[in-house]
PDB file of N, H, CA, C and O in Angstrom:
ATOM      1  N   MET A   1     101.555  77.033  83.513  1.00  0.00           N
ATOM      2  CA  MET A   1     101.061  78.384  83.345  1.00  0.00           C
ATOM      3  C   MET A   1      99.604  78.438  83.799  1.00  0.00           C
ATOM      4  O   MET A   1      98.839  77.499  83.581  1.00  0.00           O
ATOM      5  N   LEU A   2      99.245  79.520  84.415  1.00  0.00           N
ATOM      6  H   LEU A   2      99.867  80.282  84.592  1.00  0.00           H
ATOM      7  CA  LEU A   2      97.873  79.693  84.893  1.00  0.00           C
ATOM      8  C   LEU A   2      96.920  79.988  83.740  1.00  0.00           C
ATOM      9  O   LEU A   2      97.316  80.616  82.758  1.00  0.00           O
ATOM     10  N   PRO A   3      95.675  79.545  83.847  1.00  0.00           N
ATOM     11  CA  PRO A   3      94.688  79.924  82.837  1.00  0.00           C
ATOM     12  C   PRO A   3      94.484  81.447  82.836  1.00  0.00           C
ATOM     13  O   PRO A   3      94.725  82.118  83.839  1.00  0.00           O
ATOM     14  N   ARG A   4      94.046  81.964  81.713  1.00  0.00           N
ATOM     15  H   ARG A   4      93.850  81.419  80.898  1.00  0.00           H
ATOM     16  CA  ARG A   4      93.889  83.425  81.554  1.00  0.00           C
ATOM     17  C   ARG A   4      92.983  84.045  82.607  1.00  0.00           C
ATOM     18  O   ARG A   4      93.195  85.189  83.008  1.00  0.00           O
ATOM     19  N   ARG A   5      91.976  83.304  83.059  1.00  0.00           N
ATOM     20  H   ARG A   5      91.803  82.375  82.733  1.00  0.00           H
ATOM     21  CA  ARG A   5      91.037  83.859  84.033  1.00  0.00           C
ATOM     22  C   ARG A   5      91.676  84.046  85.400  1.00  0.00           C
ATOM     23  O   ARG A   5      91.257  84.923  86.156  1.00  0.00           O
ATOM     24  N   PHE A   6      92.683  83.242  85.735  1.00  0.00           N
ATOM     25  H   PHE A   6      93.023  82.530  85.121  1.00  0.00           H
ATOM     26  CA  PHE A   6      93.265  83.281  87.075  1.00  0.00           C
ATOM     27  C   PHE A   6      94.477  84.195  87.202  1.00  0.00           C
ATOM     28  O   PHE A   6      94.815  84.607  88.311  1.00  0.00           O
ATOM     29  N   ARG A   7      95.128  84.518  86.112  1.00  0.00           N
ATOM     30  H   ARG A   7      94.853  84.184  85.211  1.00  0.00           H
ATOM     31  CA  ARG A   7      96.300  85.401  86.179  1.00  0.00           C
ATOM     32  C   ARG A   7      95.986  86.742  86.835  1.00  0.00           C
ATOM     33  O   ARG A   7      96.736  87.175  87.710  1.00  0.00           O
ATOM     34  N   PRO A   8      94.889  87.423  86.439  1.00  0.00           N
ATOM     35  CA  PRO A   8      94.616  88.717  87.064  1.00  0.00           C
ATOM     36  C   PRO A   8      94.238  88.605  88.540  1.00  0.00           C
ATOM     37  O   PRO A   8      94.223  89.611  89.249  1.00  0.00           O
ATOM     38  N   ILE A   9      93.937  87.412  89.004  1.00  0.00           N
ATOM     39  H   ILE A   9      93.949  86.595  88.428  1.00  0.00           H
ATOM     40  CA  ILE A   9      93.588  87.233  90.412  1.00  0.00           C
ATOM     41  C   ILE A   9      94.842  86.935  91.236  1.00  0.00           C
ATOM     42  O   ILE A   9      95.005  87.480  92.328  1.00  0.00           O
ATOM     43  N   CYS A  10      95.711  86.092  90.733  1.00  0.00           N
ATOM     44  H   CYS A  10      95.578  85.650  89.847  1.00  0.00           H
ATOM     45  CA  CYS A  10      96.897  85.683  91.485  1.00  0.00           C
ATOM     46  C   CYS A  10      97.961  86.779  91.557  1.00  0.00           C
ATOM     47  O   CYS A  10      98.578  86.974  92.604  1.00  0.00           O
ATOM     48  N   CYS A  11      98.173  87.477  90.480  1.00  0.00           N
ATOM     49  H   CYS A  11      97.672  87.319  89.629  1.00  0.00           H
ATOM     50  CA  CYS A  11      99.224  88.495  90.462  1.00  0.00           C
ATOM     51  C   CYS A  11      98.942  89.657  91.425  1.00  0.00           C
ATOM     52  O   CYS A  11      99.853  90.051  92.153  1.00  0.00           O
ATOM     53  N   PRO A  12      97.724  90.228  91.467  1.00  0.00           N
ATOM     54  CA  PRO A  12      97.494  91.288  92.445  1.00  0.00           C
ATOM     55  C   PRO A  12      97.600  90.790  93.882  1.00  0.00           C
ATOM     56  O   PRO A  12      98.003  91.542  94.769  1.00  0.00           O
ATOM     57  N   SER A  13      97.248  89.548  94.116  1.00  0.00           N
ATOM     58  H   SER A  13      96.920  88.937  93.395  1.00  0.00           H
ATOM     59  CA  SER A  13      97.384  88.973  95.453  1.00  0.00           C
ATOM     60  C   SER A  13      98.855  88.961  95.866  1.00  0.00           C
ATOM     61  O   SER A  13      99.205  89.373  96.972  1.00  0.00           O
ATOM     62  N   ALA A  14      99.695  88.489  94.977  1.00  0.00           N
ATOM     63  H   ALA A  14      99.411  88.153  94.079  1.00  0.00           H
ATOM     64  CA  ALA A  14     101.131  88.465  95.267  1.00  0.00           C
ATOM     65  C   ALA A  14     101.690  89.879  95.390  1.00  0.00           C
ATOM     66  O   ALA A  14     102.528  90.145  96.251  1.00  0.00           O
ATOM     67  N   ALA A  15     101.229  90.780  94.534  1.00  0.00           N
ATOM     68  H   ALA A  15     100.548  90.563  93.834  1.00  0.00           H
ATOM     69  CA  ALA A  15     101.682  92.179  94.596  1.00  0.00           C
ATOM     70  C   ALA A  15     101.267  92.816  95.914  1.00  0.00           C
ATOM     71  O   ALA A  15     102.017  93.609  96.483  1.00  0.00           O
ATOM     72  N   ASP A  16     100.080  92.475  96.403  1.00  0.00           N
ATOM     73  H   ASP A  16      99.471  91.831  95.941  1.00  0.00           H
ATOM     74  CA  ASP A  16      99.618  93.047  97.662  1.00  0.00           C
ATOM     75  C   ASP A  16     100.441  92.531  98.833  1.00  0.00           C
ATOM     76  O   ASP A  16     100.740  93.286  99.758  1.00  0.00           O
ATOM     77  N   ARG A  17     100.807  91.268  98.804  1.00  0.00           N
ATOM     78  H   ARG A  17     100.565  90.655  98.053  1.00  0.00           H
ATOM     79  CA  ARG A  17     101.655  90.727  99.872  1.00  0.00           C
ATOM     80  C   ARG A  17     103.011  91.433  99.866  1.00  0.00           C
ATOM     81  O   ARG A  17     103.570  91.722 100.924  1.00  0.00           O
ATOM     82  N   LEU A  18     103.530  91.704  98.691  1.00  0.00           N
ATOM     83  H   LEU A  18     103.076  91.469  97.831  1.00  0.00           H
ATOM     84  CA  LEU A  18     104.785  92.446  98.606  1.00  0.00           C
ATOM     85  C   LEU A  18     104.613  93.880  99.090  1.00  0.00           C
ATOM     86  O   LEU A  18     105.525  94.442  99.696  1.00  0.00           O
ATOM     87  N   GLN A  19     103.453  94.479  98.828  1.00  0.00           N
ATOM     88  H   GLN A  19     102.712  94.023  98.335  1.00  0.00           H
ATOM     89  CA  GLN A  19     103.186  95.834  99.307  1.00  0.00           C
ATOM     90  C   GLN A  19     103.195  95.867 100.835  1.00  0.00           C
ATOM     91  O   GLN A  19     103.674  96.831 101.431  1.00  0.00           O
ATOM     92  N   CYS A  20     102.672  94.825 101.466  1.00  0.00           N
ATOM     93  H   CYS A  20     102.282  94.041 100.982  1.00  0.00           H
ATOM     94  CA  CYS A  20     102.699  94.749 102.936  1.00  0.00           C
ATOM     95  C   CYS A  20     104.140  94.701 103.441  1.00  0.00           C
ATOM     96  O   CYS A  20     104.479  95.356 104.426  1.00  0.00           O
ATOM     97  N   VAL A  21     104.989  93.920 102.760  1.00  0.00           N
ATOM     98  H   VAL A  21     104.714  93.387 101.959  1.00  0.00           H
ATOM     99  CA  VAL A  21     106.405  93.853 103.135  1.00  0.00           C
ATOM    100  C   VAL A  21     107.057  95.214 102.942  1.00  0.00           C
ATOM    101  O   VAL A  21     107.837  95.662 103.783  1.00  0.00           O
ATOM    102  N   HIS A  22     106.735  95.868 101.836  1.00  0.00           N
ATOM    103  H   HIS A  22     106.102  95.504 101.153  1.00  0.00           H
ATOM    104  CA  HIS A  22     107.304  97.179 101.544  1.00  0.00           C
ATOM    105  C   HIS A  22     106.867  98.195 102.595  1.00  0.00           C
ATOM    106  O   HIS A  22     107.686  98.975 103.080  1.00  0.00           O
ATOM    107  N   ASP A  23     105.588  98.191 102.948  1.00  0.00           N
ATOM    108  H   ASP A  23     104.923  97.557 102.555  1.00  0.00           H
ATOM    109  CA  ASP A  23     105.089  99.136 103.944  1.00  0.00           C
ATOM    110  C   ASP A  23     105.729  98.902 105.304  1.00  0.00           C
ATOM    111  O   ASP A  23     106.023  99.857 106.023  1.00  0.00           O
ATOM    112  N   ALA A  24     105.946  97.651 105.659  1.00  0.00           N
ATOM    113  H   ALA A  24     105.707  96.876 105.075  1.00  0.00           H
ATOM    114  CA  ALA A  24     106.599  97.344 106.932  1.00  0.00           C
ATOM    115  C   ALA A  24     108.054  97.809 106.917  1.00  0.00           C
ATOM    116  O   ALA A  24     108.587  98.199 107.956  1.00  0.00           O
ATOM    117  N   GLY A  25     108.694  97.774 105.769  1.00  0.00           N
ATOM    118  H   GLY A  25     108.261  97.457 104.924  1.00  0.00           H
ATOM    119  CA  GLY A  25     110.080  98.213 105.676  1.00  0.00           C
ATOM    120  C   GLY A  25     110.245  99.720 105.705  1.00  0.00           C
ATOM    121  O   GLY A  25     111.310 100.217 106.071  1.00  0.00           O
ATOM    122  N   VAL A  26     109.215 100.451 105.327  1.00  0.00           N
ATOM    123  H   VAL A  26     108.350 100.048 105.030  1.00  0.00           H
ATOM    124  CA  VAL A  26     109.304 101.915 105.311  1.00  0.00           C
ATOM    125  C   VAL A  26     109.426 102.452 106.723  1.00  0.00           C
ATOM    126  O   VAL A  26     110.138 103.430 106.952  1.00  0.00           O
ATOM    127  N   VAL A  27     108.754 101.837 107.663  1.00  0.00           N
ATOM    128  H   VAL A  27     108.175 101.043 107.478  1.00  0.00           H
ATOM    129  CA  VAL A  27     108.806 102.263 109.060  1.00  0.00           C
ATOM    130  C   VAL A  27     109.939 101.506 109.722  1.00  0.00           C
ATOM    131  O   VAL A  27     109.734 100.435 110.295  1.00  0.00           O
ATOM    132  N   ARG A  28     111.116 102.060 109.642  1.00  0.00           N
ATOM    133  H   ARG A  28     111.282 102.929 109.176  1.00  0.00           H
ATOM    134  CA  ARG A  28     112.275 101.369 110.208  1.00  0.00           C
ATOM    135  C   ARG A  28     112.697 102.050 111.510  1.00  0.00           C
ATOM    136  O   ARG A  28     112.435 103.235 111.717  1.00  0.00           O
ATOM    137  N   PRO A  29     113.337 101.306 112.359  1.00  0.00           N
ATOM    138  CA  PRO A  29     113.763 101.883 113.635  1.00  0.00           C
ATOM    139  C   PRO A  29     114.826 102.963 113.432  1.00  0.00           C
ATOM    140  O   PRO A  29     115.596 102.903 112.474  1.00  0.00           O
ATOM    141  N   PRO A  30     114.871 103.943 114.323  1.00  0.00           N
ATOM    142  CA  PRO A  30     115.860 105.027 114.180  1.00  0.00           C
ATOM    143  C   PRO A  30     117.303 104.539 114.313  1.00  0.00           C
ATOM    144  O   PRO A  30     118.230 105.255 113.934  1.00  0.00           O
ATOM    145  N   ALA A  31     117.506 103.337 114.845  1.00  0.00           N
ATOM    146  H   ALA A  31     116.753 102.755 115.153  1.00  0.00           H
ATOM    147  CA  ALA A  31     118.866 102.829 115.015  1.00  0.00           C
ATOM    148  C   ALA A  31     119.551 102.559 113.674  1.00  0.00           C
ATOM    149  O   ALA A  31     120.780 102.543 113.603  1.00  0.00           O
ATOM    150  N   LEU A  32     118.776 102.348 112.620  1.00  0.00           N
ATOM    151  H   LEU A  32     117.778 102.361 112.678  1.00  0.00           H
ATOM    152  CA  LEU A  32     119.375 102.099 111.300  1.00  0.00           C
ATOM    153  C   LEU A  32     119.822 103.425 110.697  1.00  0.00           C
ATOM    154  O   LEU A  32     119.003 104.283 110.366  1.00  0.00           O
ATOM    155  N   GLN A  33     121.113 103.572 110.562  1.00  0.00           N
ATOM    156  H   GLN A  33     121.778 102.875 110.831  1.00  0.00           H
ATOM    157  CA  GLN A  33     121.669 104.784 109.971  1.00  0.00           C
ATOM    158  C   GLN A  33     122.835 104.394 109.083  1.00  0.00           C
ATOM    159  O   GLN A  33     123.370 103.290 109.180  1.00  0.00           O
ATOM    160  N   GLY A  34     123.214 105.307 108.226  1.00  0.00           N
ATOM    161  H   GLY A  34     122.779 106.204 108.147  1.00  0.00           H
ATOM    162  CA  GLY A  34     124.380 105.080 107.380  1.00  0.00           C
ATOM    163  C   GLY A  34     124.165 103.989 106.357  1.00  0.00           C
ATOM    164  O   GLY A  34     123.183 103.997 105.615  1.00  0.00           O
ATOM    165  N   GLY A  35     125.102 103.041 106.323  1.00  0.00           N
ATOM    166  H   GLY A  35     125.900 103.035 106.925  1.00  0.00           H
ATOM    167  CA  GLY A  35     125.077 101.967 105.329  1.00  0.00           C
ATOM    168  C   GLY A  35     123.869 101.060 105.465  1.00  0.00           C
ATOM    169  O   GLY A  35     123.310 100.613 104.464  1.00  0.00           O
ATOM    170  N   ALA A  36     123.461 100.785 106.706  1.00  0.00           N
ATOM    171  H   ALA A  36     123.915 101.148 107.519  1.00  0.00           H
ATOM    172  CA  ALA A  36     122.298  99.915 106.912  1.00  0.00           C
ATOM    173  C   ALA A  36     121.026 100.568 106.366  1.00  0.00           C
ATOM    174  O   ALA A  36     120.170  99.889 105.800  1.00  0.00           O
ATOM    175  N   ALA A  37     120.909 101.863 106.534  1.00  0.00           N
ATOM    176  H   ALA A  37     121.604 102.415 106.994  1.00  0.00           H
ATOM    177  CA  ALA A  37     119.726 102.575 106.026  1.00  0.00           C
ATOM    178  C   ALA A  37     119.715 102.571 104.499  1.00  0.00           C
ATOM    179  O   ALA A  37     118.666 102.381 103.883  1.00  0.00           O
ATOM    180  N   ARG A  38     120.882 102.781 103.889  1.00  0.00           N
ATOM    181  H   ARG A  38     121.734 102.935 104.390  1.00  0.00           H
ATOM    182  CA  ARG A  38     120.954 102.757 102.428  1.00  0.00           C
ATOM    183  C   ARG A  38     120.627 101.370 101.884  1.00  0.00           C
ATOM    184  O   ARG A  38     119.946 101.243 100.866  1.00  0.00           O
ATOM    185  N   LEU A  39     121.111 100.338 102.557  1.00  0.00           N
ATOM    186  H   LEU A  39     121.664 100.441 103.384  1.00  0.00           H
ATOM    187  CA  LEU A  39     120.804  98.973 102.149  1.00  0.00           C
ATOM    188  C   LEU A  39     119.309  98.698 102.286  1.00  0.00           C
ATOM    189  O   LEU A  39     118.713  98.048 101.428  1.00  0.00           O
ATOM    190  N   GLY A  40     118.711  99.191 103.358  1.00  0.00           N
ATOM    191  H   GLY A  40     119.196  99.719 104.055  1.00  0.00           H
ATOM    192  CA  GLY A  40     117.268  99.044 103.551  1.00  0.00           C
ATOM    193  C   GLY A  40     116.481  99.771 102.476  1.00  0.00           C
ATOM    194  O   GLY A  40     115.463  99.270 101.997  1.00  0.00           O
ATOM    195  N   ASP A  41     116.953 100.953 102.096  1.00  0.00           N
ATOM    196  H   ASP A  41     117.780 101.359 102.485  1.00  0.00           H
ATOM    197  CA  ASP A  41     116.279 101.715 101.036  1.00  0.00           C
ATOM    198  C   ASP A  41     116.334 100.962  99.713  1.00  0.00           C
ATOM    199  O   ASP A  41     115.346 100.923  98.980  1.00  0.00           O
ATOM    200  N   ARG A  42     117.456 100.378  99.409  1.00  0.00           N
ATOM    201  H   ARG A  42     118.259 100.410 100.005  1.00  0.00           H
ATOM    202  CA  ARG A  42     117.577  99.612  98.159  1.00  0.00           C
ATOM    203  C   ARG A  42     116.681  98.383  98.183  1.00  0.00           C
ATOM    204  O   ARG A  42     116.089  98.016  97.168  1.00  0.00           O
ATOM    205  N   GLY A  43     116.587  97.755  99.336  1.00  0.00           N
ATOM    206  H   GLY A  43     117.069  98.053 100.161  1.00  0.00           H
ATOM    207  CA  GLY A  43     115.699  96.604  99.472  1.00  0.00           C
ATOM    208  C   GLY A  43     114.245  96.992  99.259  1.00  0.00           C
ATOM    209  O   GLY A  43     113.493  96.264  98.611  1.00  0.00           O
ATOM    210  N   GLU A  44     113.845  98.148  99.807  1.00  0.00           N
ATOM    211  H   GLU A  44     114.457  98.739 100.333  1.00  0.00           H
ATOM    212  CA  GLU A  44     112.479  98.630  99.623  1.00  0.00           C
ATOM    213  C   GLU A  44     112.203  98.934  98.156  1.00  0.00           C
ATOM    214  O   GLU A  44     111.123  98.631  97.650  1.00  0.00           O
ATOM    215  N   LEU A  45     113.172  99.528  97.476  1.00  0.00           N
ATOM    216  H   LEU A  45     114.049  99.774  97.888  1.00  0.00           H
ATOM    217  CA  LEU A  45     113.008  99.805  96.050  1.00  0.00           C
ATOM    218  C   LEU A  45     112.881  98.508  95.252  1.00  0.00           C
ATOM    219  O   LEU A  45     112.089  98.433  94.313  1.00  0.00           O
ATOM    220  N   ALA A  46     113.649  97.495  95.619  1.00  0.00           N
ATOM    221  H   ALA A  46     114.292  97.556  96.383  1.00  0.00           H
ATOM    222  CA  ALA A  46     113.577  96.209  94.924  1.00  0.00           C
ATOM    223  C   ALA A  46     112.201  95.573  95.119  1.00  0.00           C
ATOM    224  O   ALA A  46     111.627  95.035  94.173  1.00  0.00           O
ATOM    225  N   VAL A  47     111.673  95.633  96.334  1.00  0.00           N
ATOM    226  H   VAL A  47     112.139  96.070  97.103  1.00  0.00           H
ATOM    227  CA  VAL A  47     110.340  95.071  96.600  1.00  0.00           C
ATOM    228  C   VAL A  47     109.291  95.838  95.816  1.00  0.00           C
ATOM    229  O   VAL A  47     108.393  95.231  95.232  1.00  0.00           O
ATOM    230  N   ALA A  48     109.387  97.173  95.789  1.00  0.00           N
ATOM    231  H   ALA A  48     110.116  97.666  96.263  1.00  0.00           H
ATOM    232  CA  ALA A  48     108.420  97.987  95.046  1.00  0.00           C
ATOM    233  C   ALA A  48     108.490  97.678  93.547  1.00  0.00           C
ATOM    234  O   ALA A  48     107.459  97.633  92.876  1.00  0.00           O
ATOM    235  N   PHE A  49     109.687  97.467  93.026  1.00  0.00           N
ATOM    236  H   PHE A  49     110.525  97.503  93.572  1.00  0.00           H
ATOM    237  CA  PHE A  49     109.838  97.153  91.605  1.00  0.00           C
ATOM    238  C   PHE A  49     109.201  95.806  91.257  1.00  0.00           C
ATOM    239  O   PHE A  49     108.512  95.682  90.244  1.00  0.00           O
ATOM    240  N   VAL A  50     109.434  94.801  92.099  1.00  0.00           N
ATOM    241  H   VAL A  50     109.994  94.901  92.922  1.00  0.00           H
ATOM    242  CA  VAL A  50     108.838  93.482  91.852  1.00  0.00           C
ATOM    243  C   VAL A  50     107.318  93.572  91.936  1.00  0.00           C
ATOM    244  O   VAL A  50     106.606  92.960  91.140  1.00  0.00           O
ATOM    245  N   GLU A  51     106.827  94.344  92.913  1.00  0.00           N
ATOM    246  H   GLU A  51     107.406  94.841  93.559  1.00  0.00           H
ATOM    247  CA  GLU A  51     105.381  94.537  93.031  1.00  0.00           C
ATOM    248  C   GLU A  51     104.815  95.173  91.762  1.00  0.00           C
ATOM    249  O   GLU A  51     103.771  94.747  91.267  1.00  0.00           O
ATOM    250  N   TYR A  52     105.493  96.183  91.236  1.00  0.00           N
ATOM    251  H   TYR A  52     106.341  96.529  91.638  1.00  0.00           H
ATOM    252  CA  TYR A  52     105.077  96.847  90.004  1.00  0.00           C
ATOM    253  C   TYR A  52     105.085  95.859  88.836  1.00  0.00           C
ATOM    254  O   TYR A  52     104.179  95.863  88.003  1.00  0.00           O
ATOM    255  N   CYS A  53     106.118  95.014  88.785  1.00  0.00           N
ATOM    256  H   CYS A  53     106.854  95.011  89.462  1.00  0.00           H
ATOM    257  CA  CYS A  53     106.223  94.021  87.702  1.00  0.00           C
ATOM    258  C   CYS A  53     105.110  92.982  87.765  1.00  0.00           C
ATOM    259  O   CYS A  53     104.797  92.363  86.748  1.00  0.00           O
ATOM    260  N   LEU A  54     104.510  92.776  88.922  1.00  0.00           N
ATOM    261  H   LEU A  54     104.764  93.278  89.748  1.00  0.00           H
ATOM    262  CA  LEU A  54     103.368  91.875  89.036  1.00  0.00           C
ATOM    263  C   LEU A  54     102.052  92.591  88.737  1.00  0.00           C
ATOM    264  O   LEU A  54     101.159  92.022  88.109  1.00  0.00           O
ATOM    265  N   ALA A  55     101.939  93.830  89.185  1.00  0.00           N
ATOM    266  H   ALA A  55     102.665  94.292  89.694  1.00  0.00           H
ATOM    267  CA  ALA A  55     100.668  94.544  89.071  1.00  0.00           C
ATOM    268  C   ALA A  55     100.360  94.975  87.636  1.00  0.00           C
ATOM    269  O   ALA A  55      99.214  94.870  87.200  1.00  0.00           O
ATOM    270  N   VAL A  56     101.340  95.448  86.911  1.00  0.00           N
ATOM    271  H   VAL A  56     102.271  95.534  87.265  1.00  0.00           H
ATOM    272  CA  VAL A  56     101.090  95.956  85.551  1.00  0.00           C
ATOM    273  C   VAL A  56     100.635  94.854  84.595  1.00  0.00           C
ATOM    274  O   VAL A  56      99.632  95.043  83.905  1.00  0.00           O
ATOM    275  N   PRO A  57     101.322  93.716  84.520  1.00  0.00           N
ATOM    276  CA  PRO A  57     100.807  92.653  83.644  1.00  0.00           C
ATOM    277  C   PRO A  57      99.445  92.137  84.089  1.00  0.00           C
ATOM    278  O   PRO A  57      98.620  91.765  83.255  1.00  0.00           O
ATOM    279  N   ALA A  58      99.203  92.111  85.398  1.00  0.00           N
ATOM    280  H   ALA A  58      99.873  92.413  86.076  1.00  0.00           H
ATOM    281  CA  ALA A  58      97.901  91.648  85.889  1.00  0.00           C
ATOM    282  C   ALA A  58      96.792  92.555  85.378  1.00  0.00           C
ATOM    283  O   ALA A  58      95.726  92.075  84.994  1.00  0.00           O
ATOM    284  N   ASN A  59      97.033  93.855  85.369  1.00  0.00           N
ATOM    285  H   ASN A  59      97.900  94.245  85.681  1.00  0.00           H
ATOM    286  CA  ASN A  59      96.027  94.783  84.843  1.00  0.00           C
ATOM    287  C   ASN A  59      95.839  94.592  83.343  1.00  0.00           C
ATOM    288  O   ASN A  59      94.717  94.666  82.841  1.00  0.00           O
ATOM    289  N   ARG A  60      96.919  94.349  82.636  1.00  0.00           N
ATOM    290  H   ARG A  60      97.830  94.289  83.044  1.00  0.00           H
ATOM    291  CA  ARG A  60      96.832  94.147  81.187  1.00  0.00           C
ATOM    292  C   ARG A  60      96.077  92.855  80.867  1.00  0.00           C
ATOM    293  O   ARG A  60      95.192  92.838  80.012  1.00  0.00           O
ATOM    294  N   TRP A  61      96.437  91.779  81.562  1.00  0.00           N
ATOM    295  H   TRP A  61      97.155  91.793  82.257  1.00  0.00           H
ATOM    296  CA  TRP A  61      95.751  90.502  81.350  1.00  0.00           C
ATOM    297  C   TRP A  61      94.295  90.590  81.781  1.00  0.00           C
ATOM    298  O   TRP A  61      93.406  90.046  81.126  1.00  0.00           O
ATOM    299  N   GLY A  62      94.067  91.274  82.877  1.00  0.00           N
ATOM    300  H   GLY A  62      94.789  91.716  83.409  1.00  0.00           H
ATOM    301  CA  GLY A  62      92.708  91.383  83.400  1.00  0.00           C
ATOM    302  C   GLY A  62      91.782  92.154  82.484  1.00  0.00           C
ATOM    303  O   GLY A  62      90.603  91.819  82.369  1.00  0.00           O
ATOM    304  N   SER A  63      92.301  93.186  81.829  1.00  0.00           N
ATOM    305  H   SER A  63      93.259  93.458  81.923  1.00  0.00           H
ATOM    306  CA  SER A  63      91.449  93.985  80.942  1.00  0.00           C
ATOM    307  C   SER A  63      91.014  93.196  79.710  1.00  0.00           C
ATOM    308  O   SER A  63      90.024  93.544  79.067  1.00  0.00           O
ATOM    309  N   ALA A  64      91.752  92.132  79.379  1.00  0.00           N
ATOM    310  H   ALA A  64      92.556  91.849  79.902  1.00  0.00           H
ATOM    311  CA  ALA A  64      91.379  91.293  78.240  1.00  0.00           C
ATOM    312  C   ALA A  64      90.283  90.297  78.618  1.00  0.00           C
ATOM    313  O   ALA A  64      89.576  89.793  77.745  1.00  0.00           O
ATOM    314  N   VAL A  65      90.138  90.012  79.902  1.00  0.00           N
ATOM    315  H   VAL A  65      90.712  90.421  80.612  1.00  0.00           H
ATOM    316  CA  VAL A  65      89.202  88.976  80.350  1.00  0.00           C
ATOM    317  C   VAL A  65      88.004  89.567  81.092  1.00  0.00           C
ATOM    318  O   VAL A  65      86.873  89.116  80.914  1.00  0.00           O
ATOM    319  N   TYR A  66      88.260  90.585  81.929  1.00  0.00           N
ATOM    320  H   TYR A  66      89.180  90.952  82.073  1.00  0.00           H
ATOM    321  CA  TYR A  66      87.230  91.145  82.799  1.00  0.00           C
ATOM    322  C   TYR A  66      86.935  92.600  82.440  1.00  0.00           C
ATOM    323  O   TYR A  66      87.747  93.269  81.801  1.00  0.00           O
ATOM    324  N   SER A  67      85.768  93.077  82.858  1.00  0.00           N
ATOM    325  H   SER A  67      85.108  92.534  83.377  1.00  0.00           H
ATOM    326  CA  SER A  67      85.445  94.504  82.692  1.00  0.00           C
ATOM    327  C   SER A  67      86.220  95.299  83.750  1.00  0.00           C
ATOM    328  O   SER A  67      86.791  94.721  84.674  1.00  0.00           O
ATOM    329  N   THR A  68      86.233  96.606  83.608  1.00  0.00           N
ATOM    330  H   THR A  68      85.769  97.076  82.857  1.00  0.00           H
ATOM    331  CA  THR A  68      86.953  97.453  84.561  1.00  0.00           C
ATOM    332  C   THR A  68      86.391  97.297  85.966  1.00  0.00           C
ATOM    333  O   THR A  68      87.155  97.203  86.927  1.00  0.00           O
ATOM    334  N   ALA A  69      85.074  97.269  86.103  1.00  0.00           N
ATOM    335  H   ALA A  69      84.453  97.345  85.322  1.00  0.00           H
ATOM    336  CA  ALA A  69      84.459  97.125  87.418  1.00  0.00           C
ATOM    337  C   ALA A  69      84.793  95.775  88.047  1.00  0.00           C
ATOM    338  O   ALA A  69      85.056  95.694  89.247  1.00  0.00           O
ATOM    339  N   GLN A  70      84.783  94.723  87.244  1.00  0.00           N
ATOM    340  H   GLN A  70      84.570  94.788  86.269  1.00  0.00           H
ATOM    341  CA  GLN A  70      85.128  93.400  87.765  1.00  0.00           C
ATOM    342  C   GLN A  70      86.592  93.349  88.208  1.00  0.00           C
ATOM    343  O   GLN A  70      86.914  92.777  89.249  1.00  0.00           O
ATOM    344  N   LEU A  71      87.466  93.945  87.415  1.00  0.00           N
ATOM    345  H   LEU A  71      87.205  94.409  86.569  1.00  0.00           H
ATOM    346  CA  LEU A  71      88.886  93.942  87.739  1.00  0.00           C
ATOM    347  C   LEU A  71      89.154  94.714  89.026  1.00  0.00           C
ATOM    348  O   LEU A  71      89.947  94.274  89.858  1.00  0.00           O
ATOM    349  N   LYS A  72      88.504  95.853  89.193  1.00  0.00           N
ATOM    350  H   LYS A  72      87.860  96.210  88.516  1.00  0.00           H
ATOM    351  CA  LYS A  72      88.664  96.649  90.415  1.00  0.00           C
ATOM    352  C   LYS A  72      88.151  95.869  91.625  1.00  0.00           C
ATOM    353  O   LYS A  72      88.764  95.908  92.692  1.00  0.00           O
ATOM    354  N   THR A  73      87.040  95.168  91.467  1.00  0.00           N
ATOM    355  H   THR A  73      86.542  95.137  90.600  1.00  0.00           H
ATOM    356  CA  THR A  73      86.495  94.364  92.561  1.00  0.00           C
ATOM    357  C   THR A  73      87.462  93.248  92.935  1.00  0.00           C
ATOM    358  O   THR A  73      87.674  92.984  94.118  1.00  0.00           O
ATOM    359  N   ILE A  74      88.047  92.595  91.942  1.00  0.00           N
ATOM    360  H   ILE A  74      87.874  92.810  90.981  1.00  0.00           H
ATOM    361  CA  ILE A  74      89.025  91.537  92.206  1.00  0.00           C
ATOM    362  C   ILE A  74      90.210  92.106  92.966  1.00  0.00           C
ATOM    363  O   ILE A  74      90.686  91.484  93.916  1.00  0.00           O
ATOM    364  N   GLN A  75      90.698  93.275  92.567  1.00  0.00           N
ATOM    365  H   GLN A  75      90.311  93.780  91.795  1.00  0.00           H
ATOM    366  CA  GLN A  75      91.834  93.878  93.247  1.00  0.00           C
ATOM    367  C   GLN A  75      91.504  94.223  94.696  1.00  0.00           C
ATOM    368  O   GLN A  75      92.337  94.023  95.580  1.00  0.00           O
ATOM    369  N   GLU A  76      90.312  94.733  94.952  1.00  0.00           N
ATOM    370  H   GLU A  76      89.635  94.896  94.234  1.00  0.00           H
ATOM    371  CA  GLU A  76      89.919  95.093  96.300  1.00  0.00           C
ATOM    372  C   GLU A  76      89.751  93.852  97.177  1.00  0.00           C
ATOM    373  O   GLU A  76      90.127  93.862  98.350  1.00  0.00           O
ATOM    374  N   VAL A  77      89.192  92.795  96.613  1.00  0.00           N
ATOM    375  H   VAL A  77      88.887  92.788  95.661  1.00  0.00           H
ATOM    376  CA  VAL A  77      89.022  91.557  97.374  1.00  0.00           C
ATOM    377  C   VAL A  77      90.383  90.929  97.665  1.00  0.00           C
ATOM    378  O   VAL A  77      90.596  90.379  98.745  1.00  0.00           O
ATOM    379  N   ALA A  78      91.291  91.008  96.717  1.00  0.00           N
ATOM    380  H   ALA A  78      91.118  91.455  95.839  1.00  0.00           H
ATOM    381  CA  ALA A  78      92.636  90.453  96.920  1.00  0.00           C
ATOM    382  C   ALA A  78      93.372  91.195  98.013  1.00  0.00           C
ATOM    383  O   ALA A  78      94.227  90.614  98.681  1.00  0.00           O
ATOM    384  N   ARG A  79      93.062  92.461  98.211  1.00  0.00           N
ATOM    385  H   ARG A  79      92.367  92.933  97.668  1.00  0.00           H
ATOM    386  CA  ARG A  79      93.736  93.269  99.241  1.00  0.00           C
ATOM    387  C   ARG A  79      93.162  93.069 100.617  1.00  0.00           C
ATOM    388  O   ARG A  79      93.762  93.506 101.599  1.00  0.00           O
ATOM    389  N   SER A  80      92.028  92.430 100.721  1.00  0.00           N
ATOM    390  H   SER A  80      91.541  92.075  99.924  1.00  0.00           H
ATOM    391  CA  SER A  80      91.420  92.270 102.050  1.00  0.00           C
ATOM    392  C   SER A  80      91.842  90.994 102.727  1.00  0.00           C
ATOM    393  O   SER A  80      91.415  90.719 103.849  1.00  0.00           O
TER     394      SER A  80
END
């Protein structure tokens, strides 16, 4: 298990990588229609859900260790 100080740093990093995958999946080629498009939509929802499951606990853990300004800075640095 990660120490309390590192959890809020690692989870947003992983959530951001998933957000990149999700954003890339939103722009799909027009050739995907019907069943393939529905399958792609479900995959995007699954990625968004996992990202949410990482981001929410990270914010909760982070608020116990860091101030709001520090937590926001960590999130912005993790996204760059």
